[in-house]
CHARMM-style PDB file with segment names, atoms N, HN, CA, C and O in Angstrom:
ATOM      1  N   UNK     1     -19.547 -14.239   3.595  1.00  0.00      PROA
ATOM      2  CA  UNK     1     -19.128 -14.633   2.225  1.00  0.00      PROA
ATOM      3  C   UNK     1     -18.103 -13.521   1.726  1.00  0.00      PROA
ATOM      4  O   UNK     1     -18.360 -12.318   1.725  1.00  0.00      PROA
ATOM      5  N   UNK     2     -17.009 -14.042   1.339  1.00  0.00      PROA
ATOM      6  HN  UNK     2     -16.801 -15.020   1.340  1.00  0.00      PROA
ATOM      7  CA  UNK     2     -16.066 -13.281   0.668  1.00  0.00      PROA
ATOM      8  C   UNK     2     -16.285 -13.053  -0.719  1.00  0.00      PROA
ATOM      9  O   UNK     2     -16.808 -13.925  -1.414  1.00  0.00      PROA
ATOM     10  N   UNK     3     -15.896 -11.850  -1.224  1.00  0.00      PROA
ATOM     11  HN  UNK     3     -15.471 -11.142  -0.659  1.00  0.00      PROA
ATOM     12  CA  UNK     3     -16.127 -11.658  -2.533  1.00  0.00      PROA
ATOM     13  C   UNK     3     -14.865 -11.661  -3.351  1.00  0.00      PROA
ATOM     14  O   UNK     3     -13.777 -11.335  -2.875  1.00  0.00      PROA
ATOM     15  N   UNK     4     -15.044 -12.041  -4.599  1.00  0.00      PROA
ATOM     16  HN  UNK     4     -15.928 -12.307  -4.985  1.00  0.00      PROA
ATOM     17  CA  UNK     4     -13.970 -12.164  -5.467  1.00  0.00      PROA
ATOM     18  C   UNK     4     -13.707 -11.237  -6.578  1.00  0.00      PROA
ATOM     19  O   UNK     4     -14.715 -10.822  -7.150  1.00  0.00      PROA
ATOM     20  N   UNK     5     -12.386 -10.756  -7.074  1.00  0.00      PROA
ATOM     21  HN  UNK     5     -11.566 -11.092  -6.610  1.00  0.00      PROA
ATOM     22  CA  UNK     5     -12.316  -9.831  -7.925  1.00  0.00      PROA
ATOM     23  C   UNK     5     -11.057 -10.140  -8.442  1.00  0.00      PROA
ATOM     24  O   UNK     5     -10.066 -10.378  -7.752  1.00  0.00      PROA
ATOM     25  N   UNK     6     -11.114 -10.134  -9.931  1.00  0.00      PROA
ATOM     26  HN  UNK     6     -11.919  -9.941 -10.491  1.00  0.00      PROA
ATOM     27  CA  UNK     6      -9.894 -10.534 -10.587  1.00  0.00      PROA
ATOM     28  C   UNK     6      -9.558  -9.257 -11.418  1.00  0.00      PROA
ATOM     29  O   UNK     6     -10.309  -8.899 -12.326  1.00  0.00      PROA
ATOM     30  N   UNK     7      -8.430  -8.580 -11.102  1.00  0.00      PROA
ATOM     31  HN  UNK     7      -7.820  -8.870 -10.365  1.00  0.00      PROA
ATOM     32  CA  UNK     7      -7.925  -7.514 -12.111  1.00  0.00      PROA
ATOM     33  C   UNK     7      -6.632  -7.717 -12.660  1.00  0.00      PROA
ATOM     34  O   UNK     7      -5.800  -6.810 -12.684  1.00  0.00      PROA
ATOM     35  N   UNK     8      -6.396  -8.957 -13.140  1.00  0.00      PROA
ATOM     36  HN  UNK     8      -7.072  -9.694 -13.120  1.00  0.00      PROA
ATOM     37  CA  UNK     8      -4.862  -9.264 -13.385  1.00  0.00      PROA
ATOM     38  C   UNK     8      -4.866  -8.995 -14.854  1.00  0.00      PROA
ATOM     39  O   UNK     8      -3.774  -8.947 -15.420  1.00  0.00      PROA
ATOM     40  N   UNK     9      -5.999  -8.807 -15.563  1.00  0.00      PROA
ATOM     41  HN  UNK     9      -6.887  -8.846 -15.104  1.00  0.00      PROA
ATOM     42  CA  UNK     9      -5.821  -8.523 -17.156  1.00  0.00      PROA
ATOM     43  C   UNK     9      -6.212  -6.944 -17.349  1.00  0.00      PROA
ATOM     44  O   UNK     9      -6.431  -6.532 -18.488  1.00  0.00      PROA
ATOM     45  N   UNK    10      -6.290  -6.135 -16.309  1.00  0.00      PROA
ATOM     46  HN  UNK    10      -6.112  -6.470 -15.384  1.00  0.00      PROA
ATOM     47  CA  UNK    10      -6.508  -4.991 -16.383  1.00  0.00      PROA
ATOM     48  C   UNK    10      -5.387  -3.949 -16.403  1.00  0.00      PROA
ATOM     49  O   UNK    10      -4.368  -4.118 -15.734  1.00  0.00      PROA
ATOM     50  N   UNK    11      -5.578  -2.880 -17.168  1.00  0.00      PROA
ATOM     51  HN  UNK    11      -6.406  -2.743 -17.711  1.00  0.00      PROA
ATOM     52  CA  UNK    11      -4.381  -1.675 -17.119  1.00  0.00      PROA
ATOM     53  C   UNK    11      -4.615  -0.695 -16.099  1.00  0.00      PROA
ATOM     54  O   UNK    11      -5.765  -0.387 -15.786  1.00  0.00      PROA
ATOM     55  N   UNK    12      -3.623  -0.192 -15.569  1.00  0.00      PROA
ATOM     56  HN  UNK    12      -2.688  -0.442 -15.824  1.00  0.00      PROA
ATOM     57  CA  UNK    12      -3.724   0.881 -14.557  1.00  0.00      PROA
ATOM     58  C   UNK    12      -4.255   2.059 -15.160  1.00  0.00      PROA
ATOM     59  O   UNK    12      -3.861   2.337 -16.292  1.00  0.00      PROA
ATOM     60  N   UNK    13      -5.195   2.896 -14.520  1.00  0.00      PROA
ATOM     61  HN  UNK    13      -5.516   2.670 -13.600  1.00  0.00      PROA
ATOM     62  CA  UNK    13      -5.484   2.758 -13.135  1.00  0.00      PROA
ATOM     63  C   UNK    13      -6.894   2.028 -12.850  1.00  0.00      PROA
ATOM     64  O   UNK    13      -7.476   2.193 -11.778  1.00  0.00      PROA
ATOM     65  N   UNK    14      -7.403   1.215 -13.873  1.00  0.00      PROA
ATOM     66  HN  UNK    14      -6.931   1.081 -14.744  1.00  0.00      PROA
ATOM     67  CA  UNK    14      -8.586   0.375 -13.507  1.00  0.00      PROA
ATOM     68  C   UNK    14      -8.379  -0.647 -12.459  1.00  0.00      PROA
ATOM     69  O   UNK    14      -9.380  -0.871 -11.778  1.00  0.00      PROA
ATOM     70  N   UNK    15      -7.299  -1.327 -12.168  1.00  0.00      PROA
ATOM     71  HN  UNK    15      -6.486  -1.144 -12.721  1.00  0.00      PROA
ATOM     72  CA  UNK    15      -7.310  -2.551 -10.780  1.00  0.00      PROA
ATOM     73  C   UNK    15      -7.667  -1.597  -9.639  1.00  0.00      PROA
ATOM     74  O   UNK    15      -8.698  -1.756  -8.986  1.00  0.00      PROA
ATOM     75  N   UNK    16      -6.760  -0.554  -9.396  1.00  0.00      PROA
ATOM     76  HN  UNK    16      -5.922  -0.424  -9.927  1.00  0.00      PROA
ATOM     77  CA  UNK    16      -7.040   0.288  -8.175  1.00  0.00      PROA
ATOM     78  C   UNK    16      -8.533   0.764  -8.137  1.00  0.00      PROA
ATOM     79  O   UNK    16      -9.139   0.603  -7.078  1.00  0.00      PROA
ATOM     80  N   UNK    17      -9.229   1.382  -9.289  1.00  0.00      PROA
ATOM     81  HN  UNK    17      -8.737   1.512 -10.149  1.00  0.00      PROA
ATOM     82  CA  UNK    17     -10.474   1.990  -9.198  1.00  0.00      PROA
ATOM     83  C   UNK    17     -11.388   0.592  -9.081  1.00  0.00      PROA
ATOM     84  O   UNK    17     -12.364   0.794  -8.358  1.00  0.00      PROA
ATOM     85  N   UNK    18     -11.346  -0.360  -9.445  1.00  0.00      PROA
ATOM     86  HN  UNK    18     -10.554  -0.525 -10.033  1.00  0.00      PROA
ATOM     87  CA  UNK    18     -12.219  -1.764  -9.204  1.00  0.00      PROA
ATOM     88  C   UNK    18     -12.000  -1.991  -7.927  1.00  0.00      PROA
ATOM     89  O   UNK    18     -13.021  -2.347  -7.339  1.00  0.00      PROA
ATOM     90  N   UNK    19     -11.089  -1.923  -7.300  1.00  0.00      PROA
ATOM     91  HN  UNK    19     -10.260  -1.634  -7.779  1.00  0.00      PROA
ATOM     92  CA  UNK    19     -10.691  -2.544  -6.107  1.00  0.00      PROA
ATOM     93  C   UNK    19     -11.389  -1.787  -4.880  1.00  0.00      PROA
ATOM     94  O   UNK    19     -12.038  -2.305  -3.971  1.00  0.00      PROA
ATOM     95  N   UNK    20     -11.080  -0.367  -5.089  1.00  0.00      PROA
ATOM     96  HN  UNK    20     -10.552   0.053  -5.827  1.00  0.00      PROA
ATOM     97  CA  UNK    20     -11.774   0.660  -4.091  1.00  0.00      PROA
ATOM     98  C   UNK    20     -13.514   0.769  -4.484  1.00  0.00      PROA
ATOM     99  O   UNK    20     -14.317   1.286  -3.707  1.00  0.00      PROA
ATOM    100  N   UNK    21     -13.839   0.274  -5.614  1.00  0.00      PROA
ATOM    101  HN  UNK    21     -13.186  -0.146  -6.245  1.00  0.00      PROA
ATOM    102  CA  UNK    21     -15.240   0.137  -5.612  1.00  0.00      PROA
ATOM    103  C   UNK    21     -15.661  -0.887  -4.930  1.00  0.00      PROA
ATOM    104  O   UNK    21     -16.662  -0.735  -4.230  1.00  0.00      PROA
ATOM    105  N   UNK    22     -15.081  -2.000  -4.972  1.00  0.00      PROA
ATOM    106  HN  UNK    22     -14.267  -2.124  -5.540  1.00  0.00      PROA
ATOM    107  CA  UNK    22     -15.374  -3.395  -4.462  1.00  0.00      PROA
ATOM    108  C   UNK    22     -15.559  -3.171  -2.917  1.00  0.00      PROA
ATOM    109  O   UNK    22     -16.556  -3.523  -2.286  1.00  0.00      PROA
ATOM    110  N   UNK    23     -14.441  -2.527  -2.388  1.00  0.00      PROA
ATOM    111  HN  UNK    23     -13.631  -2.241  -2.900  1.00  0.00      PROA
ATOM    112  CA  UNK    23     -14.310  -2.304  -0.779  1.00  0.00      PROA
ATOM    113  C   UNK    23     -15.621  -1.623  -0.370  1.00  0.00      PROA
ATOM    114  O   UNK    23     -16.291  -1.994   0.594  1.00  0.00      PROA
ATOM    115  N   UNK    24     -15.940  -0.585  -1.184  1.00  0.00      PROA
ATOM    116  HN  UNK    24     -15.395  -0.284  -1.967  1.00  0.00      PROA
ATOM    117  CA  UNK    24     -17.421   0.384  -0.867  1.00  0.00      PROA
ATOM    118  C   UNK    24     -18.513  -0.875  -0.610  1.00  0.00      PROA
ATOM    119  O   UNK    24     -19.325  -0.732   0.304  1.00  0.00      PROA
ATOM    120  N   UNK    25     -18.531  -1.972  -1.325  1.00  0.00      PROA
ATOM    121  HN  UNK    25     -17.871  -2.088  -2.068  1.00  0.00      PROA
ATOM    122  CA  UNK    25     -19.686  -2.739  -1.345  1.00  0.00      PROA
ATOM    123  C   UNK    25     -19.596  -3.694  -0.362  1.00  0.00      PROA
ATOM    124  O   UNK    25     -20.603  -4.382  -0.195  1.00  0.00      PROA
ATOM    125  N   UNK    26     -18.481  -3.941   0.444  1.00  0.00      PROA
ATOM    126  HN  UNK    26     -17.663  -3.382   0.308  1.00  0.00      PROA
ATOM    127  CA  UNK    26     -18.344  -4.975   1.314  1.00  0.00      PROA
ATOM    128  C   UNK    26     -19.114  -4.750   2.588  1.00  0.00      PROA
ATOM    129  O   UNK    26     -19.119  -3.641   3.123  1.00  0.00      PROA
ATOM    130  N   UNK    27     -19.769  -5.791   3.088  1.00  0.00      PROA
ATOM    131  HN  UNK    27     -19.765  -6.691   2.653  1.00  0.00      PROA
ATOM    132  CA  UNK    27     -20.772  -5.628   4.020  1.00  0.00      PROA
ATOM    133  C   UNK    27     -19.820  -6.254   5.336  1.00  0.00      PROA
ATOM    134  O   UNK    27     -18.799  -6.925   5.184  1.00  0.00      PROA
ATOM    135  N   UNK    28     -20.375  -5.890   6.545  1.00  0.00      PROA
ATOM    136  HN  UNK    28     -21.204  -5.346   6.669  1.00  0.00      PROA
ATOM    137  CA  UNK    28     -19.841  -6.401   7.698  1.00  0.00      PROA
ATOM    138  C   UNK    28     -19.530  -8.013   7.693  1.00  0.00      PROA
ATOM    139  O   UNK    28     -20.385  -8.868   7.464  1.00  0.00      PROA
ATOM    140  N   UNK    29     -18.240  -8.254   7.968  1.00  0.00      PROA
ATOM    141  HN  UNK    29     -17.545  -7.559   8.154  1.00  0.00      PROA
ATOM    142  CA  UNK    29     -17.836  -9.847   7.948  1.00  0.00      PROA
ATOM    143  C   UNK    29     -17.296 -10.187   6.837  1.00  0.00      PROA
ATOM    144  O   UNK    29     -16.725 -11.277   6.839  1.00  0.00      PROA
ATOM    145  N   UNK    30     -17.300  -9.471   5.694  1.00  0.00      PROA
ATOM    146  HN  UNK    30     -17.764  -8.585   5.693  1.00  0.00      PROA
ATOM    147  CA  UNK    30     -16.872  -9.793   4.340  1.00  0.00      PROA
ATOM    148  C   UNK    30     -15.219  -9.199   4.015  1.00  0.00      PROA
ATOM    149  O   UNK    30     -14.755  -8.114   4.363  1.00  0.00      PROA
ATOM    150  N   UNK    31     -14.576 -10.236   3.281  1.00  0.00      PROA
ATOM    151  HN  UNK    31     -14.953 -11.118   2.998  1.00  0.00      PROA
ATOM    152  CA  UNK    31     -13.357 -10.036   2.902  1.00  0.00      PROA
ATOM    153  C   UNK    31     -13.296  -9.792   1.397  1.00  0.00      PROA
ATOM    154  O   UNK    31     -14.236 -10.213   0.723  1.00  0.00      PROA
ATOM    155  N   UNK    32     -12.489  -9.283   0.919  1.00  0.00      PROA
ATOM    156  HN  UNK    32     -11.725  -8.941   1.467  1.00  0.00      PROA
ATOM    157  CA  UNK    32     -12.410  -9.080  -0.632  1.00  0.00      PROA
ATOM    158  C   UNK    32     -11.174  -9.905  -0.991  1.00  0.00      PROA
ATOM    159  O   UNK    32     -10.205  -9.737  -0.250  1.00  0.00      PROA
ATOM    160  N   UNK    33     -11.051 -10.734  -1.962  1.00  0.00      PROA
ATOM    161  HN  UNK    33     -11.838 -10.871  -2.563  1.00  0.00      PROA
ATOM    162  CA  UNK    33      -9.899 -11.387  -2.582  1.00  0.00      PROA
ATOM    163  C   UNK    33     -10.028 -11.202  -3.709  1.00  0.00      PROA
ATOM    164  O   UNK    33     -10.976 -11.538  -4.418  1.00  0.00      PROA
ATOM    165  N   UNK    34      -8.782 -10.470  -4.082  1.00  0.00      PROA
ATOM    166  HN  UNK    34      -8.011 -10.197  -3.506  1.00  0.00      PROA
ATOM    167  CA  UNK    34      -8.227  -9.828  -5.470  1.00  0.00      PROA
ATOM    168  C   UNK    34      -7.243 -10.720  -5.704  1.00  0.00      PROA
ATOM    169  O   UNK    34      -6.396 -11.161  -4.928  1.00  0.00      PROA
ATOM    170  N   UNK    35      -7.516 -11.040  -7.327  1.00  0.00      PROA
ATOM    171  HN  UNK    35      -8.204 -10.682  -7.958  1.00  0.00      PROA
ATOM    172  CA  UNK    35      -6.450 -11.631  -8.275  1.00  0.00      PROA
ATOM    173  C   UNK    35      -5.478 -10.427  -8.989  1.00  0.00      PROA
ATOM    174  O   UNK    35      -5.963  -9.808  -9.937  1.00  0.00      PROA
ATOM    175  N   UNK    36      -4.446 -10.183  -8.642  1.00  0.00      PROA
ATOM    176  HN  UNK    36      -4.052 -10.685  -7.872  1.00  0.00      PROA
ATOM    177  CA  UNK    36      -3.539  -9.377  -9.407  1.00  0.00      PROA
ATOM    178  C   UNK    36      -2.367  -9.812  -9.821  1.00  0.00      PROA
ATOM    179  O   UNK    36      -1.713 -10.584  -9.118  1.00  0.00      PROA
ATOM    180  N   UNK    37      -1.944  -9.397 -10.980  1.00  0.00      PROA
ATOM    181  HN  UNK    37      -2.474  -8.770 -11.551  1.00  0.00      PROA
ATOM    182  CA  UNK    37      -0.369  -9.711 -11.615  1.00  0.00      PROA
ATOM    183  C   UNK    37       0.595  -8.863 -10.887  1.00  0.00      PROA
ATOM    184  O   UNK    37       1.737  -9.223 -11.171  1.00  0.00      PROA
ATOM    185  N   UNK    38       0.578  -7.970 -10.137  1.00  0.00      PROA
ATOM    186  HN  UNK    38      -0.350  -7.677  -9.906  1.00  0.00      PROA
ATOM    187  CA  UNK    38       1.553  -7.613  -9.589  1.00  0.00      PROA
ATOM    188  C   UNK    38       1.263  -7.234  -7.995  1.00  0.00      PROA
ATOM    189  O   UNK    38       0.157  -7.564  -7.565  1.00  0.00      PROA
ATOM    190  N   UNK    39       2.063  -6.652  -7.209  1.00  0.00      PROA
ATOM    191  HN  UNK    39       2.961  -6.384  -7.558  1.00  0.00      PROA
ATOM    192  CA  UNK    39       1.548  -6.032  -5.891  1.00  0.00      PROA
ATOM    193  C   UNK    39       1.510  -4.576  -5.913  1.00  0.00      PROA
ATOM    194  O   UNK    39       2.492  -3.847  -6.055  1.00  0.00      PROA
ATOM    195  N   UNK    40       0.008  -4.122  -5.726  1.00  0.00      PROA
ATOM    196  HN  UNK    40      -0.790  -4.715  -5.611  1.00  0.00      PROA
ATOM    197  CA  UNK    40      -0.193  -2.805  -6.052  1.00  0.00      PROA
ATOM    198  C   UNK    40       0.094  -1.917  -4.669  1.00  0.00      PROA
ATOM    199  O   UNK    40      -0.767  -1.633  -3.837  1.00  0.00      PROA
ATOM    200  N   UNK    41       1.661  -1.502  -4.608  1.00  0.00      PROA
ATOM    201  HN  UNK    41       2.361  -1.733  -5.284  1.00  0.00      PROA
ATOM    202  CA  UNK    41       1.989  -1.069  -3.194  1.00  0.00      PROA
ATOM    203  C   UNK    41       1.413   0.378  -2.872  1.00  0.00      PROA
ATOM    204  O   UNK    41       1.579   0.857  -1.750  1.00  0.00      PROA
ATOM    205  N   UNK    42       0.642   1.161  -4.004  1.00  0.00      PROA
ATOM    206  HN  UNK    42       0.507   0.772  -4.915  1.00  0.00      PROA
ATOM    207  CA  UNK    42       0.171   2.581  -3.793  1.00  0.00      PROA
ATOM    208  C   UNK    42      -1.378   2.064  -3.032  1.00  0.00      PROA
ATOM    209  O   UNK    42      -2.003   2.734  -2.210  1.00  0.00      PROA
ATOM    210  N   UNK    43      -1.733   0.835  -3.508  1.00  0.00      PROA
ATOM    211  HN  UNK    43      -1.226   0.291  -4.176  1.00  0.00      PROA
ATOM    212  CA  UNK    43      -3.139   0.700  -2.888  1.00  0.00      PROA
ATOM    213  C   UNK    43      -2.810   0.244  -1.375  1.00  0.00      PROA
ATOM    214  O   UNK    43      -3.652   0.508  -0.516  1.00  0.00      PROA
ATOM    215  N   UNK    44      -1.580  -0.454  -0.995  1.00  0.00      PROA
ATOM    216  HN  UNK    44      -0.896  -0.669  -1.693  1.00  0.00      PROA
ATOM    217  CA  UNK    44      -1.578  -0.793   0.026  1.00  0.00      PROA
ATOM    218  C   UNK    44      -1.581   0.410   1.104  1.00  0.00      PROA
ATOM    219  O   UNK    44      -2.203   0.363   2.165  1.00  0.00      PROA
ATOM    220  N   UNK    45      -0.862   1.396   0.707  1.00  0.00      PROA
ATOM    221  HN  UNK    45      -0.357   1.434  -0.155  1.00  0.00      PROA
ATOM    222  CA  UNK    45      -0.660   2.606   1.665  1.00  0.00      PROA
ATOM    223  C   UNK    45      -2.021   3.232   1.712  1.00  0.00      PROA
ATOM    224  O   UNK    45      -2.301   3.752   2.792  1.00  0.00      PROA
ATOM    225  N   UNK    46      -2.967   3.293   0.723  1.00  0.00      PROA
ATOM    226  HN  UNK    46      -2.740   2.870  -0.155  1.00  0.00      PROA
ATOM    227  CA  UNK    46      -4.337   3.620   0.887  1.00  0.00      PROA
ATOM    228  C   UNK    46      -5.122   2.855   1.794  1.00  0.00      PROA
ATOM    229  O   UNK    46      -5.796   3.346   2.700  1.00  0.00      PROA
ATOM    230  N   UNK    47      -5.024   1.659   1.536  1.00  0.00      PROA
ATOM    231  HN  UNK    47      -4.477   1.260   0.800  1.00  0.00      PROA
ATOM    232  CA  UNK    47      -5.799   0.689   2.762  1.00  0.00      PROA
ATOM    233  C   UNK    47      -5.371   0.929   3.837  1.00  0.00      PROA
ATOM    234  O   UNK    47      -6.261   0.985   4.685  1.00  0.00      PROA
ATOM    235  N   UNK    48      -4.295   1.117   4.233  1.00  0.00      PROA
ATOM    236  HN  UNK    48      -3.571   1.072   3.544  1.00  0.00      PROA
ATOM    237  CA  UNK    48      -3.762   1.416   5.851  1.00  0.00      PROA
ATOM    238  C   UNK    48      -4.385   2.815   6.186  1.00  0.00      PROA
ATOM    239  O   UNK    48      -4.587   2.998   7.387  1.00  0.00      PROA
ATOM    240  N   UNK    49      -4.645   3.593   5.537  1.00  0.00      PROA
ATOM    241  HN  UNK    49      -4.481   3.445   4.562  1.00  0.00      PROA
ATOM    242  CA  UNK    49      -5.084   4.874   5.662  1.00  0.00      PROA
ATOM    243  C   UNK    49      -6.821   4.903   5.935  1.00  0.00      PROA
ATOM    244  O   UNK    49      -7.447   5.705   6.627  1.00  0.00      PROA
ATOM    245  N   UNK    50      -7.344   3.736   5.135  1.00  0.00      PROA
ATOM    246  HN  UNK    50      -6.835   3.084   4.572  1.00  0.00      PROA
ATOM    247  CA  UNK    50      -8.696   3.703   5.052  1.00  0.00      PROA
ATOM    248  C   UNK    50      -8.970   2.861   6.153  1.00  0.00      PROA
ATOM    249  O   UNK    50     -10.162   2.566   6.231  1.00  0.00      PROA
ATOM    250  N   UNK    51      -8.123   2.300   7.173  1.00  0.00      PROA
ATOM    251  HN  UNK    51      -7.154   2.540   7.110  1.00  0.00      PROA
ATOM    252  CA  UNK    51      -8.383   1.347   8.042  1.00  0.00      PROA
ATOM    253  C   UNK    51      -8.751  -0.113   7.870  1.00  0.00      PROA
ATOM    254  O   UNK    51      -9.449  -0.840   8.577  1.00  0.00      PROA
ATOM    255  N   UNK    52      -8.056  -0.364   6.671  1.00  0.00      PROA
ATOM    256  HN  UNK    52      -7.489   0.226   6.096  1.00  0.00      PROA
ATOM    257  CA  UNK    52      -8.203  -1.955   6.337  1.00  0.00      PROA
ATOM    258  C   UNK    52      -6.777  -2.532   6.417  1.00  0.00      PROA
ATOM    259  O   UNK    52      -5.738  -1.875   6.353  1.00  0.00      PROA
ATOM    260  N   UNK    53      -6.916  -4.106   6.595  1.00  0.00      PROA
ATOM    261  HN  UNK    53      -7.760  -4.639   6.647  1.00  0.00      PROA
ATOM    262  CA  UNK    53      -5.764  -4.868   6.646  1.00  0.00      PROA
ATOM    263  C   UNK    53      -5.797  -5.737   5.352  1.00  0.00      PROA
ATOM    264  O   UNK    53      -6.799  -5.904   4.656  1.00  0.00      PROA
ATOM    265  N   UNK    54      -4.590  -6.254   5.131  1.00  0.00      PROA
ATOM    266  HN  UNK    54      -3.776  -6.118   5.696  1.00  0.00      PROA
ATOM    267  CA  UNK    54      -4.440  -6.964   4.036  1.00  0.00      PROA
ATOM    268  C   UNK    54      -3.306  -7.988   4.081  1.00  0.00      PROA
ATOM    269  O   UNK    54      -2.294  -7.664   4.704  1.00  0.00      PROA
ATOM    270  N   UNK    55      -3.360  -9.234   3.468  1.00  0.00      PROA
ATOM    271  HN  UNK    55      -4.182  -9.497   2.962  1.00  0.00      PROA
ATOM    272  CA  UNK    55      -2.356 -10.251   3.454  1.00  0.00      PROA
ATOM    273  C   UNK    55      -2.212 -10.523   1.860  1.00  0.00      PROA
ATOM    274  O   UNK    55      -3.154 -10.474   1.069  1.00  0.00      PROA
ATOM    275  N   UNK    56      -1.004 -10.788   1.565  1.00  0.00      PROA
ATOM    276  HN  UNK    56      -0.238 -10.827   2.208  1.00  0.00      PROA
ATOM    277  CA  UNK    56      -0.432 -11.259   0.245  1.00  0.00      PROA
ATOM    278  C   UNK    56      -0.018 -12.424   0.112  1.00  0.00      PROA
ATOM    279  O   UNK    56       0.713 -12.882   0.991  1.00  0.00      PROA
ATOM    280  N   UNK    57      -0.342 -13.146  -0.923  1.00  0.00      PROA
ATOM    281  HN  UNK    57      -0.935 -12.774  -1.637  1.00  0.00      PROA
ATOM    282  CA  UNK    57       0.405 -14.818  -1.150  1.00  0.00      PROA
ATOM    283  C   UNK    57       0.601 -14.830  -2.703  1.00  0.00      PROA
ATOM    284  O   UNK    57      -0.050 -14.140  -3.486  1.00  0.00      PROA
ATOM    285  N   UNK    58       1.376 -15.522  -2.964  1.00  0.00      PROA
ATOM    286  HN  UNK    58       1.905 -16.083  -2.327  1.00  0.00      PROA
ATOM    287  CA  UNK    58       1.768 -15.836  -4.518  1.00  0.00      PROA
ATOM    288  C   UNK    58       3.319 -15.356  -4.894  1.00  0.00      PROA
ATOM    289  O   UNK    58       4.225 -15.052  -4.117  1.00  0.00      PROA
ATOM    290  N   UNK    59       3.319 -15.391  -6.309  1.00  0.00      PROA
ATOM    291  HN  UNK    59       2.584 -15.639  -6.940  1.00  0.00      PROA
ATOM    292  CA  UNK    59       4.745 -14.991  -6.732  1.00  0.00      PROA
ATOM    293  C   UNK    59       4.312 -14.106  -7.921  1.00  0.00      PROA
ATOM    294  O   UNK    59       3.133 -13.889  -8.203  1.00  0.00      PROA
ATOM    295  N   UNK    60       5.394 -13.607  -8.603  1.00  0.00      PROA
ATOM    296  HN  UNK    60       6.352 -13.784  -8.374  1.00  0.00      PROA
ATOM    297  CA  UNK    60       5.703 -12.698  -9.637  1.00  0.00      PROA
ATOM    298  C   UNK    60       4.684 -13.015 -10.862  1.00  0.00      PROA
ATOM    299  O   UNK    60       4.869 -13.935 -11.658  1.00  0.00      PROA
ATOM    300  N   UNK    61       3.629 -12.158 -10.897  1.00  0.00      PROA
ATOM    301  HN  UNK    61       3.479 -11.411 -10.250  1.00  0.00      PROA
ATOM    302  CA  UNK    61       2.817 -12.562 -12.165  1.00  0.00      PROA
ATOM    303  C   UNK    61       1.459 -13.031 -11.641  1.00  0.00      PROA
ATOM    304  O   UNK    61       0.490 -12.977 -12.398  1.00  0.00      PROA
ATOM    305  N   UNK    62       1.331 -13.477 -10.417  1.00  0.00      PROA
ATOM    306  HN  UNK    62       2.118 -13.521  -9.802  1.00  0.00      PROA
ATOM    307  CA  UNK    62       0.167 -14.063  -9.894  1.00  0.00      PROA
ATOM    308  C   UNK    62       0.203 -13.939  -8.323  1.00  0.00      PROA
ATOM    309  O   UNK    62       0.816 -14.657  -7.534  1.00  0.00      PROA
ATOM    310  N   UNK    63      -0.585 -12.877  -8.067  1.00  0.00      PROA
ATOM    311  HN  UNK    63      -1.083 -12.293  -8.708  1.00  0.00      PROA
ATOM    312  CA  UNK    63      -0.954 -12.776  -6.602  1.00  0.00      PROA
ATOM    313  C   UNK    63      -2.165 -12.517  -6.122  1.00  0.00      PROA
ATOM    314  O   UNK    63      -2.991 -11.938  -6.828  1.00  0.00      PROA
ATOM    315  N   UNK    64      -2.453 -12.920  -4.816  1.00  0.00      PROA
ATOM    316  HN  UNK    64      -1.782 -13.390  -4.243  1.00  0.00      PROA
ATOM    317  CA  UNK    64      -3.840 -13.042  -4.445  1.00  0.00      PROA
ATOM    318  C   UNK    64      -3.616 -12.109  -3.112  1.00  0.00      PROA
ATOM    319  O   UNK    64      -2.616 -12.224  -2.404  1.00  0.00      PROA
ATOM    320  N   UNK    65      -4.580 -11.254  -2.883  1.00  0.00      PROA
ATOM    321  HN  UNK    65      -5.393 -11.161  -3.458  1.00  0.00      PROA
ATOM    322  CA  UNK    65      -4.592 -10.005  -2.024  1.00  0.00      PROA
ATOM    323  C   UNK    65      -6.026 -10.385  -0.986  1.00  0.00      PROA
ATOM    324  O   UNK    65      -7.084 -10.714  -1.524  1.00  0.00      PROA
ATOM    325  N   UNK    66      -5.924 -10.310   0.222  1.00  0.00      PROA
ATOM    326  HN  UNK    66      -5.066 -10.042   0.659  1.00  0.00      PROA
ATOM    327  CA  UNK    66      -6.900 -10.515   0.984  1.00  0.00      PROA
ATOM    328  C   UNK    66      -7.398  -9.131   1.533  1.00  0.00      PROA
ATOM    329  O   UNK    66      -6.429  -8.537   2.007  1.00  0.00      PROA
ATOM    330  N   UNK    67      -8.508  -8.428   1.639  1.00  0.00      PROA
ATOM    331  HN  UNK    67      -9.295  -8.910   1.254  1.00  0.00      PROA
ATOM    332  CA  UNK    67      -8.407  -7.293   2.161  1.00  0.00      PROA
ATOM    333  C   UNK    67      -9.708  -7.329   3.131  1.00  0.00      PROA
ATOM    334  O   UNK    67     -10.783  -7.788   2.744  1.00  0.00      PROA
ATOM    335  N   UNK    68      -9.526  -6.856   4.288  1.00  0.00      PROA
ATOM    336  HN  UNK    68      -8.653  -6.483   4.603  1.00  0.00      PROA
ATOM    337  CA  UNK    68     -10.564  -6.800   5.165  1.00  0.00      PROA
ATOM    338  C   UNK    68     -10.640  -5.623   6.266  1.00  0.00      PROA
ATOM    339  O   UNK    68      -9.585  -5.343   6.835  1.00  0.00      PROA
ATOM    340  N   UNK    69     -11.701  -4.978   6.576  1.00  0.00      PROA
ATOM    341  HN  UNK    69     -12.558  -5.206   6.114  1.00  0.00      PROA
ATOM    342  CA  UNK    69     -11.698  -4.064   7.695  1.00  0.00      PROA
ATOM    343  C   UNK    69     -10.815  -4.213   9.050  1.00  0.00      PROA
ATOM    344  O   UNK    69     -11.075  -5.164   9.787  1.00  0.00      PROA
ATOM    345  N   UNK    70      -9.851  -3.370   9.382  1.00  0.00      PROA
ATOM    346  HN  UNK    70      -9.640  -2.597   8.783  1.00  0.00      PROA
ATOM    347  CA  UNK    70      -9.102  -3.803  10.278  1.00  0.00      PROA
ATOM    348  C   UNK    70      -9.859  -3.952  11.630  1.00  0.00      PROA
ATOM    349  O   UNK    70      -9.121  -4.361  12.526  1.00  0.00      PROA
ATOM    350  N   UNK    71     -10.957  -3.756  11.945  1.00  0.00      PROA
ATOM    351  HN  UNK    71     -11.556  -3.424  11.216  1.00  0.00      PROA
ATOM    352  CA  UNK    71     -11.940  -3.758  13.174  1.00  0.00      PROA
ATOM    353  C   UNK    71     -12.470  -5.418  13.121  1.00  0.00      PROA
ATOM    354  O   UNK    71     -13.041  -5.907  14.096  1.00  0.00      PROA
ATOM    355  N   UNK    72     -12.240  -6.110  12.026  1.00  0.00      PROA
ATOM    356  HN  UNK    72     -11.776  -5.713  11.235  1.00  0.00      PROA
ATOM    357  CA  UNK    72     -12.923  -7.509  12.256  1.00  0.00      PROA
ATOM    358  C   UNK    72     -11.901  -8.476  11.983  1.00  0.00      PROA
ATOM    359  OT1 UNK    72     -12.147  -9.679  12.082  1.00  0.00      PROA
TER     360      UNK     72
END
């Protein structure tokens, strides 16, 4: 089962903090689906270093970011 997280109304750095907290709670086989108003480029670098993959869809002001461990 995927987890959903909407950080689109939060001010920095809270979106980043909430996403990182949610990733720590993911179980094997789960994916985190994040709704965000922008593309969080600093997060993407962190995800790569942490061994996660991600995929983004959407347009300016409304993005969906799927995040999962790279080994799955």
